[in-house]
C-alpha angles and dihedrals in degrees: 000000000000117000088233090065094048121090094249099115136094139186122227130185138177086284095056130254112002098183141339140195092052131141112245090254091053089049091051090050092050091049089051091052094046093048089051087053091053100252116153138203095044124168138163111228137160118283089239091059091045090058086065091054099051143309120302138243126201121264092247092054092049095050098040098054118079112239114268091022098084117114120215090220090060095057107017090248134129105231143148113017091002094082117160 
């Protein structure tokens, strides 16, 4: 199986880790959605590297929540106004 089809990818932004444990295609789709919502500083990195940035949330949680509506308590992340 190609590494691009394995859930080894994550998306990070200026806010920190947006989602992890994605296929590369899922990560590209999330980046597309976040760009459309005006988020900056986006990158697709390995999930291992994302663990160093912040804690993870599942792909379904990342894609089901509207941008700006995520709560750090839901996912163990520091997001929104809690920028580092």
